[in-house]
DRENMAR-629490 format. One record per residue (C-alpha): residue in three letters; z negated, y negated, x; residue number from 0. Coordinates in steps of 0.25 Angstrom, whole numbers, always signed. Each point is the difference from the previous one (the first is absolute). Layout:
// DRENMAR-629490
    aa      zz      yy      xx     i
   ALA       Z       Y       X   NUM
...
This chain:
// DRENMAR-629490
    aa      zz      yy      xx     i
   MET      +0      +0      +0     0
   ARG      -4     -10     +11     1
   THR     +12      +4      +8     2
   ARG     +10      -3     -11     3
   LEU      -7     -12      -3     4
   GLY      +1      -5     +15     5
   LEU     +15      +4      +0     6
   ALA      +2      -8     -12     7
   LEU      -7     -12      +5     8
   LEU      +8      +1     +14     9
   LEU     +14      +1      -7    10
   LEU      -5     -12      -9    11
   ALA      -3      -8     +13    12
   CYS     +13      +3      +7    13
   LYS      +9      -4     -13    14
   PRO      +6     -14      +2    15
   ALA      -5     -12      -7    16
   VAL      +9      -4     -11    17
   THR      +2     -16      +0    18
   GLU      +6      -7     -12    19
   ALA     +12      -9      +2    20
   PRO      -4     -14      -1    21
   PRO      +5      -8     -14    22
   ALA     +14      -4      +1    23
   PRO      +0     -16      +0    24
   PRO      +4      -6     -13    25
   PRO     +14      -4      +0    26
   ASN      +4     -15      +3    27
   PRO      +2      -7     -13    28
   TRP     +11      -9      +7    29
   THR      +8     +10      +3    30
   THR      +3      +1     -14    31
   PRO      -6     -12      -7    32
   PRO      -4      +1     -15    33
   ALA     +12      -5      -9    34
   VAL      +2     -14      -5    35
   PRO      -2      +2     -15    36
   ALA     +11      -4      -7    37
   ASP      -6      +1     -14    38
   ARG     -11     -11      +5    39
   LEU     +10      -9      +6    40
   GLN      +7      +1     -13    41
   ARG     -12      -2      -9    42
   HIS      -4     -13      +8    43
   LEU     +14      -5      +0    44
   ALA      +1      +2     -15    45
   PHE     -12      -9      -2    46
   LEU      +3     -11     +10    47
   ALA     +14      -2      -5    48
   ASP      -2      +1     -14    49
   ASP      +3     -12      -9    50
   ALA     -14      +0      -4    51
   GLN      -4      -6     +14    52
   GLU     +10     -12      -3    53
   GLY      +5      +0     +15    54
   ARG     -14      -1      +7    55
   ALA      -1     -14      +3    56
   PRO     -12      -4      +7    57
   GLY     -11      -6      -7    58
   THR      +3      +6     -13    59
   ALA      -6     +10     -10    60
   ALA      +9      +9      +5    61
   ASP      -3      -2     +14    62
   GLN     -14      +3      -4    63
   ARG      +5     +13      -7    64
   VAL      +7      +3     +13    65
   GLN     -11      -1      +9    66
   GLN      -9      +9      -9    67
   HIS     +10     +10      +0    68
   ILE      +1      +1     +15    69
   GLU     -14      -1      +2    70
   ALA      -3     +11     -10    71
   ALA     +11      +8      +7    72
   PHE      -8      -1     +13    73
   LYS     -13      +3      -6    74
   GLU      +6     +13      -6    75
   LEU      +5      +4     +14    76
   GLY     -14      -1      +5    77
   LEU      +3     -12      +9    78
   GLN     -11      -9      +5    79
   PRO      +1     -15      -3    80
   GLY      +9      -8      +8    81
   PHE      -7     -13      +3    82
   GLY     -15      +3      +2    83
   ALA      -5      +4     -13    84
   SER     +11      -5      -8    85
   PHE     +15      +6      -3    86
   VAL      +4     -15      -3    87
   GLN      +2     -11      +9    88
   PRO      +3     -12     -10    89
   PHE      +7     -13      +6    90
   GLU      +6     -12      -7    91
   VAL     +14      -4      -1    92
   THR      +8     -13      -5    93
   ASP     +10      +3     -10    94
   GLY      +7     -13      -4    95
   VAL      -5     -11      -8    96
   ARG      -5      -4     -15    97
   LEU      -3     -12      -8    98
   ILE     -13      -6      +2    99
   ALA      -8      +3     -12   100
   GLY      +2     -11     -11   101
   GLN     +12      -6      +6   102
   THR     +15      +0      -2   103
   ALA     +13      -1      +9   104
   HIS     +12      -7      -4   105
   LEU     +13      -5      +5   106
   THR      +5     -12      -8   107
   VAL     +13      -8      +1   108
   GLY      -1     -13      -9   109
   LYS      -5      +6     -14   110
   ALA      +5     +14      +3   111
   ASP     -10     +10      +5   112
   LEU      +6     +12      +7   113
   ALA      -4     +15      +0   114
   ILE      -6      +4     +13   115
   GLU      -5     +11      +8   116
   LEU     -12      +0     +11   117
   VAL      +4      +4     +14   118
   PRO     -10      +5      +9   119
   TRP      +2     -11     +11   120
   SER      -2     -11     -10   121
   HIS      -9     -11      +6   122
   PRO     -14      +1      -6   123
   THR      -2     -14      -6   124
   THR      -5      -7     -13   125
   ALA      +8     -12      +2   126
   ALA     +13      -2      -6   127
   VAL     +12      -5      +8   128
   GLU     +10     -10      -6   129
   ALA     +13      -3      +7   130
   PRO     +16      +1      -2   131
   LEU      +6     +14      -3   132
   VAL     +11      +3     +11   133
   TYR      +9     +12      +0   134
   ILE      +2      +5     +14   135
   GLY     +10     +12      -2   136
   HIS      -5     +13      +7   137
   GLY      -9      -8     +10   138
   VAL      +6      +4     +13   139
   SER      +8     -12      +3   140
   ASP      -2      -9     +12   141
   ASP      +8     -12      -5   142
   PRO      -8     -12      +3   143
   LYS      +2      -7     -13   144
   LEU      -5     +12      -8   145
   ALA     -12      -1      +9   146
   ALA      -2     -15      -3   147
   ALA      +1      +3     -15   148
   MET     -11     +10      +1   149
   LYS     -10     -10      +5   150
   GLY     -11      -4     -11   151
   ALA      +7     +10     -10   152
   ILE      -3     +13      -7   153
   VAL     +11      +8      +4   154
   VAL      +8     +11      -8   155
   ALA      +5     +11      +9   156
   ARG      +9     +11      -5   157
   ALA      -4     +15      +3   158
   GLY      +7      +8      +9   159
   ALA     +10      -3     +10   160
   PRO     +14      -6      +2   161
   GLN     +11      +9      +4   162
   ASP      -2      -1     +15   163
   PRO      +0     +11      +9   164
   HIS      -5      -8     +12   165
   LEU     -12      -4      -7   166
   ASP     -13      +4      +5   167
   VAL      -8      +7     -10   168
   THR     -13      -7      +2   169
   ARG      +5     -13      -5   170
   THR      +3      +6     -14   171
   ARG     -14      +5      -3   172
   ALA      -6      -9     -11   173
   GLN     -12      -4      +8   174
   ASN      +9      -5     +11   175
   LYS      +8      -8      -9   176
   LEU     -12      -6      -4   177
   ILE      -4      -3     +15   178
   ALA     +14      -7      +3   179
   ALA      -2      -8     -12   180
   ARG     -15      -3      +2   181
   ASP      +4      -4     +15   182
   ARG     +11     -11      -5   183
   GLY     -11      -6      -9   184
   ALA      +1      +7     -13   185
   VAL     -13      +0      -9   186
   GLY      +3     +12      -8   187
   PHE      +9     +12      -1   188
   VAL      +7      +7     -11   189
   LEU      +7     +13      +2   190
   TRP     +11      +2     -10   191
   ASP      +4     +14      -4   192
   PRO      +9      -1     -13   193
   ASP      +2     +15      +1   194
   ASN     -13      +4      -1   195
   ASP      -8      +2     -13   196
   LEU     -12      +7      +5   197
   PRO     -12      -7      +6   198
   TYR      +1      -4     +15   199
   PRO      -7     +12      +8   200
   ASN     -14      -6      +2   201
   HIS      -6      +9     +10   202
   GLY      -5      +1     +13   203
   GLU      -6     -11     +11   204
   ALA      +0     -14      -7   205
   ASN      +2      -9     +12   206
   ASP      -2     -14      -2   207
   LEU     +13      -7      +3   208
   THR      -6     -15      -4   209
   ILE      +9      -4     -11   210
   PRO      +0      +5     -14   211
   ALA     +11     +10      -3   212
   VAL      +4      +8     -13   213
   ALA     +13      +9      -3   214
   VAL      +9      -3     -12   215
   GLY      +7     +13      -6   216
   LYS     +10      +2     -11   217
   ALA     -10      -5     -11   218
   GLY      -1     -14      +7   219
   THR     +15      -1      +4   220
   PRO      +5      -8     -12   221
   ALA     -11     -10      +0   222
   LEU      +3      -2     +15   223
   LEU     +15      -1      +0   224
   ALA      -2     -10     -12   225
   ALA     -10      -8      +9   226
   PHE     +11      -2     +10   227
   GLY     +10      -3     -11   228
   SER      +8     +13      +2   229
   LYS      +6      +8     -12   230
   LYS      +7     +10      +8   231
   PRO      -5     +15      -1   232
   VAL      -4      +7     +12   233
   THR     +12      +9      +5   234
   LEU      +4     +10     +11   235
   GLY     +11     -10      +2   236
   ASP     -10     -12      -1   237
   PRO     -14      +5      +4   238
   HIS      -5     -15      +1   239
   ALA      +5      -4     -14   240
   GLY      +9     -11      +6   241
   LEU     -12      -6      +7   242
   VAL      +2      -8     +13   243
   ALA     -11      +1     +12   244
   GLY      -6     -13      +0   245
   LYS      +1      -3     -15   246
   LYS     -12      -7      -7   247
   ALA      -5      +4     -14   248
   LYS      -2     -11     -11   249
   GLY     -14      -5      +1   250
   LYS     -12      +4      +9   251
   ALA      -6     +12      +0   252
   ALA     -14      +6      -1   253
   LEU      -5     +12      +7   254
   HIS     -14      +6      -1   255
   THR      -5     +13      +5   256
   PRO     -15      +3      -1   257
   VAL      -2     +13      +5   258
   GLU      -9      +8      +9   259
   ARG      +1     +13      +9   260
   VAL      -2     +13      -7   261
   VAL      -9      +8      +8   262
   LEU      -1     +16      -3   263
   THR      -8     +11      +5   264
   THR      +6     +13      +5   265
   ALA      -4     +12      +9   266
   ASN      +2      +9     +10   267
   VAL      -4     +15      -4   268
   ALA      -4      +9     +11   269
   GLY      -6     +15      +2   270
   LEU      -4      +6     +13   271
   LEU      +1     +16      +4   272
   PRO     -10      +0     +11   273
   GLY      +4      +7     +12   274
   SER     -10      +6     +12   275
   GLY      +3     -12      +9   276
   PRO      -1     -16      +0   277
   ARG     +15      -3      +1   278
   ARG      +9      -2     -14   279
   ILE     +14      +1      -5   280
   VAL      +4     -10     -10   281
   LEU      +9      +4     -11   282
   GLY      +5     -10     -10   283
   ALA      +9      -4     -11   284
   HIS      +0     -14      -9   285
   MET      -3      +3     -15   286
   ASP      +5     -13      -5   287
   HIS     +14      -5      -5   288
   LEU      +6     -11      -8   289
   GLY      -5      +0     -14   290
   LEU     +10      -5      -9   291
   GLY      +8      -7     +11   292
   THR      -3     -10     +10   293
   ALA      +8      -9     +10   294
   SER      +2     +13      +8   295
   SER      +8      +7     -11   296
   LEU     +14      +4      +2   297
   ALA      +2      -1     -15   298
   PRO      +1     -15      -3   299
   GLY      +0      -3     -14   300
   GLN      -8     +12      -5   301
   THR     -15      +1      -4   302
   ALA      -3     +14      +1   303
   VAL     -10     +10      +5   304
   HIS      +3      +3     +13   305
   ASN      -5     +14      +2   306
   GLY      +2      +1     +15   307
   ALA      +1     +15      +0   308
   ASP      +5      +1     +14   309
   ASP      -5     -14      +4   310
   ASN     -12      +5      +2   311
   ALA      -5     +10     -11   312
   SER      +7     +10     +10   313
   GLY      -8      -3     +11   314
   VAL     -13      -1      -7   315
   ALA      +2     +14      -6   316
   ALA      +5      +6     +14   317
   MET     -13      -5      +7   318
   LEU      -8      +5     -12   319
   ALA      +6     +15      +1   320
   LEU      -2      -1     +16   321
   ALA     -14      -2      -3   322
   ASP      -1     +12      -8   323
   ALA      +6      +9     +11   324
   LEU      -7      -5     +11   325
   ARG     -14      +1      -7   326
   LYS      +3     +16      +0   327
   VAL      +0      -1     +15   328
   ASP     -14      +5      +6   329
   VAL      -7     -12      +6   330
   LYS      -2      +6     +13   331
   TYR     +16      +0      +1   332
   ARG      +0     -16      -3   333
   PRO      -6      -7     +12   334
   TYR      +5     -12      -6   335
   THR      -4      -7     -14   336
   VAL     +10      -4      -8   337
   GLN      +0     -13      -8   338
   PHE      +9      -1     -12   339
   VAL      +3     -14      -5   340
   ALA      +7      -4     -12   341
   PHE      +4     -15      +3   342
   GLY      +0     -11     -10   343
   ALA      +8     -13      +0   344
   GLU     +11      +5     +10   345
   GLU     +12      -6      -8   346
   MET      -7     -13      +1   347
   GLY      +0      +0     +16   348
   LEU      -7     +13      +4   349
   LEU     -13      -7      -5   350
   GLY      -8     +12      -1   351
   SER      +2      +7     +14   352
   LYS      -1     -13      +7   353
   HIS     -14      -2      -9   354
   LEU      -5     +14      +5   355
   VAL      +5      -2     +15   356
   THR      -7     -13      +0   357
   ALA     -12      +5      -4   358
   LEU      -1     +11     +10   359
   SER     -10      +0     +10   360
   ASP      +3      +1     +15   361
   PRO      -5     +14      +2   362
   ASP      +7      +4     -14   363
   ARG     +13      -6      +4   364
   GLN      -1      +9     +13   365
   ALA      -4     +11      -7   366
   ILE     +14      +1      -7   367
   VAL      +9     +10      +8   368
   ALA     +12      -4      -9   369
   MET      +5      -5     -14   370
   LEU     +11      +8      -8   371
   ASN      +6      -9     -12   372
   PHE      +9      +6     -12   373
   ASP      +7     -11      -7   374
   MET     +12      +6      -9   375
   VAL      +0     +14      +3   376
   GLY      +5      +5     -13   377
   ARG     +15      -1      +1   378
   LEU      +4      +9     +12   379
   GLN     +14      +3      +1   380
   ASN      +7     +11     +10   381
   ASP     -14      +4      +6   382
   SER      +0     -12      +8   383
   VAL     -13     -10      +1   384
   VAL      -1     -13      +7   385
   VAL     -12      +0     +10   386
   SER      -3     -14      +5   387
   GLY     -10      -3     +12   388
   VAL      +5     +10      +8   389
   GLY      +0      -9     +12   390
   THR     -15      -5      -3   391
   SER      -5     +12     +10   392
   SER      +8      +8     +10   393
   ALA      -7     +13      -7   394
   TRP      +6      -1     -13   395
   PRO     +15      +6      +3   396
   THR      -7     +12      +6   397
   LEU      -9      +1     -11   398
   LEU      +9      -3     -10   399
   GLY     +10     +12      +5   400
   ARG     -12     +10      +1   401
   ALA      -3      -4     -15   402
   ALA     +14      +1      -5   403
   ALA      -1      +8     -14   404
   GLY      +8      +4     -12   405
   GLY     +14      -2      +7   406
   LEU      -2     -15      -1   407
   THR      +7      -9      +9   408
   ILE      -8     -11      +7   409
   ARG      +8     -14      +0   410
   PRO      -8      -7     +10   411
   SER      -3     -14      +1   412
   GLU      -8      -7     +11   413
   ASP      -6     -13      -6   414
   GLY     -15      +0      -5   415
   PHE      +3     -13      -8   416
   GLY      +6      +2     -13   417
   ALA      -1      -4     -15   418
   SER     -12      +9      -2   419
   ASP     -14      +3      +4   420
   GLN      +1      +6     +12   421
   THR      +3     -13      +6   422
   SER     -14      -5      -2   423
   PHE      -5     +11      +8   424
   TYR     +10      -1     +11   425
   ALA      -3     -14      +2   426
   ALA     -15      +4      +3   427
   GLY      +5      +9     +11   428
   ILE      +1     +14      -7   429
   PRO     +12     +10      +0   430
   VAL      +6      +1     -13   431
   LEU     +11      +7      -7   432
   HIS      +7      -4     -14   433
   PHE      +6     +12      -8   434
   PHE     +11      -4      -8   435
   SER     +11      +7      -8   436
   GLY     +10     -12      -1   437
   THR      +5     -12      -8   438
   HIS      +7      +2     -13   439
   ALA      +6      -9     -11   440
   ASP     -13      +1      -8   441
   TYR      -8      -7     +10   442
   HIS      -9     -11      -6   443
   LYS      +6      +2     -14   444
   PRO      -5      +6     -13   445
   SER      +9     +12      +2   446
   ASP      -8      +6     +12   447
   ASP      -6     +10     -10   448
   LEU      -7     +13      +0   449
   ASP     +14      +8      -4   450
   LYS      +6      -3     +14   451
   ILE     -10      +4      +8   452
   ASN      +2     +13     +10   453
   ILE     -13      +7      -2   454
   PRO      +4     +12     +10   455
   GLY      +4     -11     +11   456
   ALA     -13      -7      -2   457
   VAL      -6     +13      +3   458
   LYS      +8      +3     +12   459
   ILE      -3     -14      +5   460
   GLY     -16      +3      -2   461
   ASP      +2     +14      +7   462
   LEU      +7      -7     +12   463
   THR     -12      -9      +0   464
   LEU     -10     +11      -2   465
   HIS      +6      +7     +12   466
   LEU      -1     -13      +9   467
   ILE     -16      -1      -4   468
   GLY      -1     +14      +4   469
   VAL      +6      -2     +14   470
   LEU      -9     -13      +1   471
   MET     -12      +8      -4   472
   GLN      +3     +12     +10   473
   ASP      +3      -8     +12   474
   GLN      -7     -13      -1   475
   PRO     +10      -6      +7   476
   LYS      -2     -15      +6   477
   LEU      +9      -8      -8   478
   ASP      +3     -13      +9   479
   TYR      +4     -13      -7   480
   ILE     +13      -5      +4   481
   LYS      +6     -15      -4   482
   VAL     +14      +2      -4   483
   ALA      +9     -10      +5   484
   ALA      +7     -10     -10   485
   ALA     +14      +5      -5   486
   SER     +12      -6      +6   487
   PRO      +8     -11      -7   488
   SER      +9      +3     -12   489
   ARG      +7      -9     -10   490
   GLY      -8      -1     -14   491
   GLY      -4     -10     -10   492
   PHE     -10      -8      +8   493
   ARG      +6      -9     +10   494
   VAL     -11      +3     +11   495
   SER     -12      +9      +3   496
   LEU     -14      -3      +7   497
   GLY      -4     +14      +1   498
   THR     -13      -3      -7   499
   VAL      -7      +9     -11   500
   PRO      -8     -10      -9   501
   ASP     -13      +3      -7   502
   TYR      +2      -2     -14   503
   ALA     -14      +3      -3   504
   ALA      -6     -11      +9   505
   LYS      -6     -11      -7   506
   VAL      +2     -11      +9   507
   ASP      +7     -13      +2   508
   GLY     +13      +3      +6   509
   VAL      +6     +14      +2   510
   GLN      -8     +11      +8   511
   ILE      +8     +10      +7   512
   THR      -5     +15      +1   513
   GLU     +10      +1     +13   514
   ALA      +9      -5      +9   515
   LYS     +10     +11      +1   516
   LYS      +2      +5     +16   517
   GLY     +12      -6      +6   518
   GLY      +1     -10     -12   519
   PRO      +1     -16      +1   520
   ALA     -14      -1      -5   521
   GLU      -5      +9     +11   522
   ALA      +8      -7     +10   523
   ALA      -5     -14      -5   524
   GLY     -14      +5      +2   525
   LEU      -5      +3     -14   526
   LYS     -10     +11      -3   527
   SER      -5      +8     -11   528
   GLY     -10      -8      -9   529
   ASP      +6     -14      +5   530
   ILE      +3     -10     -12   531
   ILE     +13      -8      +0   532
   THR      -2     -14      -6   533
   LYS     +12      -7      +5   534
   LEU     +14      +5      +4   535
   GLY     +11     -10      +4   536
   THR      -2     -12      -8   537
   ARG      -7      +6     -12   538
   GLU     -14      +2      -3   539
   ILE      -4     +14      -4   540
   HIS     -10      +2     -11   541
   ASN      +3     +13      -6   542
   PHE     +12     +11      +0   543
   ASP     +10     -10      -8   544
   ASP      -1     -10     +10   545
   TYR      +2     +11     +11   546
   MET     +12      +5      -7   547
   ALA      +6     -14      -3   548
   CYS      +1      -1     +16   549
   PHE     +10     +13      +1   550
   GLY     +11      -9      -7   551
   GLU      -2     -12     +11   552
   LEU      -2      +9     +12   553
   GLN     +12      +4      +9   554
   PRO      +0     +12      +9   555
   GLY      +0      -3     +15   556
   ALA      -6     -14      -3   557
   GLU     -14      -2      +5   558
   VAL      -9      -8      -8   559
   PRO     -16      -3      -1   560
   ILE     -10      +9      -5   561
   VAL     -15      -3      -3   562
   ILE      -9     +11      -2   563
   ARG     -16      +1      -3   564
   ARG      -7     +10      +9   565
   GLY     -14      +0      -4   566
   ASP      -6     -14      +4   567
   GLN     +13      -3      +9   568
   THR     +12      -7      -6   569
   LEU     +12      +5     +10   570
   ASP     +14      -9      +1   571
   LEU     +11     +11      +4   572
   LYS     +15      +1      -1   573
   ILE      +7     +12      -7   574
   THR     +15      +3      +2   575
   PRO      +5      +7     -13   576
   GLY      +8     +13      +1   577
   ALA     +11      +5      -9   578
   PRO      -4      +8     -12   579
   SER      -6     +14      +3   580
   ARG      +6     +12      -5   581
   ARG     -14      +5      -6   582
């Protein structure tokens, strides 16, 4: 018994130990990232581009509904508030002018009271102006006799431009016509648009151009023509109804515009998907559009809901769908926090993104690895997507090449500046990319509607971005920041280029610049980001309209003085305008 037991113990001792194999590591989720959910993208798109949202104009009840919808979506996905304890970052915008309570506006000529419309660049005043009424044609003539007739007069300028292909487009802006008349001594301004039977678009920044101004459309045209003694109808053959520039109306005119600026509150909405490290990637898309139509609408004469299904319900929907996909990746594979931001008031001059960037502390700004922007990603054609900002970091071409997904062809553009929110981040020293499916005939029109959106195409752009984020998360590359050189000259509608990027959100006396483009005239003159231009050539600059008026006066290659304010300093410099830029 003992022998058998001893033998068994001996055999047991000699048997090799069995070691269990270590568990297989979990698969890398970035090898096959979670799919961007088409159903979620479509659901958000359908809400944002519905007629019920009335074009998502900033400061409206519809704007509030959109903000609440996006905040609810972030909460549903389990995201944390993007602004401290809040998902919402409010800010104020100016949106045109309105009559002061209890006051009335009028333009009378003799006993006739003309039907008029307020314009956003009307001078806020309660004092009426009385003066002769003088017709000045299109208001772009340099005839000295006509200039003399404007002195001390309320002038009437025909809207639009004469048939002159050599005319600089900046001179035909209504505000520039007013400024030209004001510089020649006019004391009031009337923009006459006899073909327009809708109210003048009274939206956006309301600059004080120092003299009262109104618009007269179709309703006021008969009385206006009668004041000048003309009985001719306005026709294509005679758009001036027989009026000759310099003609005076019978009797004096009185113009009264007691108006005040309209200040509205809108907001940015943001949610955070925390990562395992302190640095972050910002994904953004603007949520606002043109409401029932503003001066930016390309459907003149229409008061209709501008749903902006592509611009930019598609970008917001794609961003929210990306948030759904990214939250499914375990946090240990996400070294970067991702901040998802729906920007307000982009259509008014990138105001929301500028407000966000300006409010960043230095440590918060330095923590941002990159900003990826989605603006108009809903009309993909031929599987070809435009990606702008590729030149803002030397790492982007390689990273995009590795991320290429879904058979998309990438059409790269180098510049980080453009007409969308990535501009605000690029100006702050952050590498950026802007994803864009391309232009189309429905841009800024009521016809930019849901039935024209390519949902699978938007999903493909989302998948491309998701793969790019995966590459960033895995490799954590150091993205350097590059200032892209200014574009080379080409022919265009503007006579000159100064190589500046104005800061439309800055509330200053003058025009503050976000950036002096590398290699451009402004950089060569010594201008820097944050400088405030107070004089250009012979013109004092108090606002953006003053600045735009200069572009019809400057000549390429002709040096002019420029005065800037930099902090507490006033600097007198010289700038040589260049020819217009290709971009």
